[in-house]
N, C-alpha and C positions, 0 to 999 in steps of 0.2 A: 804673536801666538806662540813661538817656542817659549819665550820667557815666562809667560802665564802658565805654560804645560809645566815648566820647570819648578816654578813655585808650588804649584799643585803636588807635585811629585813629593816634595820632601814636607808638605804640611798638612793638606787635606786629605791626600791619597793614604798617608801613613795613618792619621787619625782614624780613618775609617778601617783600615787593617787592624788595627788595635781593637777596636769595636767589634769586628768581625771574630777576631782571635777569641775574646770574652765570649762570643755567641757559641763558638765551638767548644770551649771549655765547660759552657753551662748546658751543652747537650741540646741546643735549640736549632730548630730548622731554619735555613737561610732564606726560605720563602715565606714562612710565618713565624715571626720570633716570639709569638705568645704561647706556641705549643712546644713542650719540652720533650724530647726524644726519650724513649725508654730503652736501656740497655737490655739486652738479651739475657744475659745471665750473671751472675755475681761475680764469676770469676772474670768476665770482661770488665765488669765495674772497677774491680780493685787491680785491673791490668796496668803496669806501670805507663805513664804518659808517654816517654820514649818509645816504647813498643807499639802504643797504640798510632802514634804518629808515623812511625816507621811503616806501620801495616797500611795507613791510609794513603803513604805516598807512592804505593805501587798500584798506580792508576793504569787505565788502559795506553794512555800516551806515554807513561814510564815503562810500561812493560814492552811496549812497541819500540821505544828508544834502546832497550837493553837490547832486545833482538837485532834492532838495526845496526848497533855498534858492533856487535859480534861478526857481522857480515862484512860490515864496512874495512874493519881492520884486519881482514884477513889479506895474506901477501898479494893474491891474485886480484882481490878488489882494489887495494891500493894502486897496484900497476895501472889498472883498468881505469880508476879515476885520474891519475896523473895523464895517461894518454887522452882521454875523453876531453878532458879541460884543457889540455893543449891544443887538441883539435879545435874545439869551441873557439878560442882565443885566435887561432889562425884563420878560421872562418870570419869571426868578427872584425879582425882587421882587414881581411879581403873585401868584405862587403861595406864595411865603414869607408874604404876608398873610393866605392862606385855610388855614394849617396849625392844627391845634388842640393843645390842651395836655391830654394824656390818657394812662392806659396801662391795659390790660387784664390783670391779674395773670395771668389764666388762660393767656395766652399763653406765659409763662415755663415752662410744664409741657409735657412730650411730648404729642404728639397722641393716643397711647394711653393717657394717664395716666386712672385711675379717678377723680381728682377732678373731672374736666370731666364725666363722666356723672353725678357725684353732684351737682353744682351744677346742671347740666340739669334733673335730676329734681326738686330742691327748688324751682326756680324755675317749673317747671311745675305742680308739685301743691300746692306751698305759697304761690306767688305772692309770694314773697320772694327777696331775693338769697340765693343760696347759698353765695357765696362771701366776702363782706365783711360782717359785722354792723356796723350802725350804732348799736349798744348804747353807752350813756353814762351817765353818773352827775353829779347834783348833789352837790357839797361844800360843807359849811358848818362853819367852824371858828373857834377862838379868838374867841368872842363868848359874852355871857352869854345862853344859850338858856333860862334861866327868865323873862326878861323878855318879856311879851306883845308888845312893839312890835318885837324882835327876830325872834319868831316870825311876826309880820304881815308882817315885810320879806322873811322866807323866802319865805312864801306868794306875795307880790308878784313876787319874782325868779323863781320857777317859773312864774307865770302868764304873764309877759313872753317868757320862753323858748318856753313851749306855744304862744303867740299867732305865733310865727314860722311860715311857710308850710313850713317843713321837719320840723316836730312836729304830729302829729295828736293824740296823746291825753297827758294827764298822768300823772305816775308813778302806778303801781298802789298803790304803799305810800309814805306821806309821814308820818313820825311826829308832825310838830305837828298835822296835820288829825285823826290818830286819838287823839293823846295829848288834845286839847281835848274831843273827844267823849267820851273815857273819864271825864274829870274831871267832865264836865257830868252825867253819868248816876250819880255817886257820892251815896250818901245818907248816908255815915259822915262825921260832924262833924269827927272828929279827922283824915281824910284830907284833907277839903276845906280845913282851917285847917293843913295841914303844909307845909313847906318844898317847894321845886321838886325838890329832889334826893329827898325821901322819897317824894313822890308818882311820881317817875319809877321809883322803886324798886319799887314796887306795879305800876306799868304794866308794867314788864318782867319781872314775875314772872306776868303773867295771860296765859292763853292766849286769842287766837293771838298777840298781841302779841311774847309771849317769842320765838317762832319766827320772825317777820316781821323783827325789829330787833335779834335779837341779834348778828349780824354787820354791822349798819349804824350801830351808835351805839358811841363810844369814851369811854370814862371814866377819869379818872384814880384814884390811890389814894384820894382824899376822896370819890369818887363825882360828882364835877364833870364833866359833859360837855365834852369838848373837840372832839370831831369826830363829823359825822354825815353820811351820804349817802342819795340816794334815786335810784332806777334810772328811765331813760327811754329812748327811741329815736328817732333821726333816720330815721324812717320814710319821710319824703318827700324824702330825699336819694338821688340816682339814683346807682347803683354805675357808675363809669367815667365819669360827667359830671363834668369838673373844675370846670365853670362854677356848677353848682348846690353843688358840694363847697365851692368857695372863698367863695361869697355866704353859706352857712350858717356858715361859720367866723368871716367877719368880721361878720356881724350879730349872732352869740352873743357875739363879744368885745366889740363896741361896747354891748351890753345889760349885759354884766358890768362893764364900765369905768364906766357910768352908774349903777351902783347907789349909794345915799346911803352905804351902809356901808362901801364899798370905798373911798370918796373919801379920798385921803391916806396910804392904807395901803400899807406896801411890799410886803405880799403880800395878795392878794385874799382876804377872808373868805369871800365866797360866790362860787363859780365851777362850772362844769361841763367835764369832760372825758370824752373818749373815746380810750382809752389808744393805738389803733394809728391809728385815723382821722384824729384831729388833726394827727398828723405828716405825713401825706400831705397833707390838705387844706390846711395851712399852706404846704407846699412848692409846691402849685400857684399860690398867692398871690404868692410870691417869685420862682419858677423864671425866668419870663420878664424880670423886672427884673434878676435876678443874671447871666442870661444877655447881656442888653444891656450892662450895666456891664463885664462882662469883655471884651465886644468892643471897646468904646470905649477901656479901659484897654489891650487887647491891640494895637490899632491905633496907639495912642500909642507903645507900647513898640517896635512894629515900624518905625515911621517913624523914632525915634531910632536904633535898632540899624542901620538902613539907612543912615543918614548916617555912622554910625561906620565902617560897613565899605566902602560903596560910595562916599561921601565926595562925592556929588552929589545937589543938592537935587531935579532932576528925577528921578533914580533912587529916591530915597525917596518921591516922590509916586507913581511908577509902582508900586513893590511895594505900598505901602500900599492903593492903588486896586484892586491885582489880589487882594489879601487880602479886602478887602471885597466884591468881585464874586464871588468864589468862596464866600465865607460865605452870601449870598444864594441863590446857584445850589444850594449843598448842601441848604440848607433846603427848597428847591424840590424837590429828588430826593426828600426824606424824604417831602413831601406826595403826590408822583406815584408812590410805592412804597407808600404806605400807611401810612406811619410817622406818628408825632406827636412833638411836642415832649414828653420826659419824662426820667427820670433817667438813661436809657440814652444817648439820642441828645444830651442836653445834654453829656455828657462827649466825645462826638464832636466837637460844635461848638466846644468851648474847645481841643481837641486840635489842630483844623483851623488855628489861629492859626498855630503853630509849622511844621507840615508844609507849607503852602501857600509860607511864606516860602522853605522849604528848596528848592523846586523852581526859584523864579523869581530869588533872589539871585546863583546862579551864573552865569545868563546875565547879568545885570546886572554883575556884576563882571568877567566876561570881557570885556565890551564896553567898559567904562570903563578899563579897563587898557590902556594905550597905550605900546608900545615905540617908542621915538624913531627907531631905525635902520631897523627892519623895518617899523612900521605907519604912519608919517606920512605916506605918499602914498596910502594906502587910502582909498577913498569910504566914505561910511556904509554903502551897501548892500555892498561888500566886506566891510567889518568884521564886519556881521552874519553874512555867510555863513561868514566864519572862525571865528566865534564857534558857529555852529550846527554845524559840521564837526568841533569839537573838544568844547567844553563841552556842545552841544547833544546829541551822542552818549552823554555819559555820563548826562545826565539822562534821556533816554528810556530808556536801559538802566535806570535806578533806577525808573522809572515801572513798566516791564514786570514786573520782579522783585517789586516791591511788589504789583502787580495779581496775578501768581501766586501770592505767599504768602497772601493773602486769599480767593484762589478758592474753597479747600475749604468755607469758610463759608458760601457761597451754597447749598451742598445742605442745610443745616440749616434746619428750619422753626422752630427755637425763637426766641423774640422776642430774646433778649441776642445770639445769634450772628448773626441776621438783621440787626440793627441794625448790629453792627460791620462786617458785610460790605458793607452799603449805605453806611456812612460812608467807610470806606477805600477800597473801588471807586469810588464817586462822587469822594471827595476826590482820590484819584490821578488820575482821569480829567480832572476839571476843572482840577486844578492844573498837570498837564504839558500840557494843550491850552495854558491860558493862557501858561504859560513858553515853551512851542515855538512857538507861532502868534502869539498876540497882542504878547506882549512883544518879540520880534524886530522885528515891524512897527512898533510904536511907537519902538524905539531906532533904526530906520531912518531917522527924521526929527530926531534928535538928534545934533549935533556934541559929543561930550565935550570938556570943557574938559581944559587941559594945564596942571596946576599941579604942580610938580615934587615928590617926596618923598623921603626918602632910602632908598631900596630899589635895590639892585643885583642884576641877575640876568646871569651870565656876563660879569661884568665891565663892564656897560653900566648907564646910567642908565634907571630907567623911571619913568613918569608915570602917575598916576592921575586 
């Protein structure tokens, strides 16, 4: 989508602008091209093009930016802006540290969904989580299961997992335990002296073991057991509590890795798994780490990209600092609006990096681009005012249209749409505020260096 948009920017969009420029010169209305506008007087008809263009530029938004720049660049206003945004950053860091990592999947469903009523009823009458089952299985594979030592290690592994604070009860069915009890009560000498596979044949043909283990034991064509499982439940892991879920996952992982029989194996012979829960639980354990890593790499990229385009070290530092500040402040917005760090908001935070730069880099580019003939005599405040009246107007229009574009999402209470609305509305507000308030104030203290580059505009050499 970004690539297609970029292609449109320098092909289709430029062509439309060129056609529209011809319309303006032909004095035709934009809403009805077939009607030609009549000029009011002969003097206006003969008025130079540059004067008419300058007069047309004094739109309402331009005049507003003119007055706004005068107020913003006063000494008291600058001090107020710096103090205010420093306070905003401090509050952003404070609230960002309080945000939790979790998600309630019920919020993904409409308010009138029958599923919510079902979950409430199950939790009320059965005293268990009605939405997410914490069912899991022990798996044992690729070992000599007829060896009593292997069976003892199986029992030891099960006991260690059950001893965790996240599991209350051992498996109801566990074939080594029932198999050993079955063999002990046998009086048939031939069965007692038979091989393990022969004893297992009889065991699996005897009721109730046949019904209990027919789906939990897999054997090859020779009758050798290759895989078995036993069901249990992580019944003490709270639904929606990412901290307990992460601890449960990491604890069982450590126990599994420390099993003697798993040492040195490419694939663990003994392990346990919960089909859907482990995917979510493991995500909680790495999500914040991945977000921080992405932020650091993104800020490095922002710095070097800023150096390439702005070509000013101080400009690169300003842009990188603005992105960092908005990042913390957006996390604080998540906290204050009742959201948390999860799969949805993490995508918004990653998207945040590029969009924040898009607002501020235009202001920096316009400020650091110095025209020798027309701009050499401008003071720093005058240069900032010029930037706000030109590029600042465009940035403000972009912020308004972006906010209006995501405004309908705010009327939907679904977690997905609410997360998108908070992300883009918060991002647009914070990024545009930094670009139109803080960045101009910071730039007003900086003299852009004048290093010539090979760029000509209207036959004149320009500096960046």
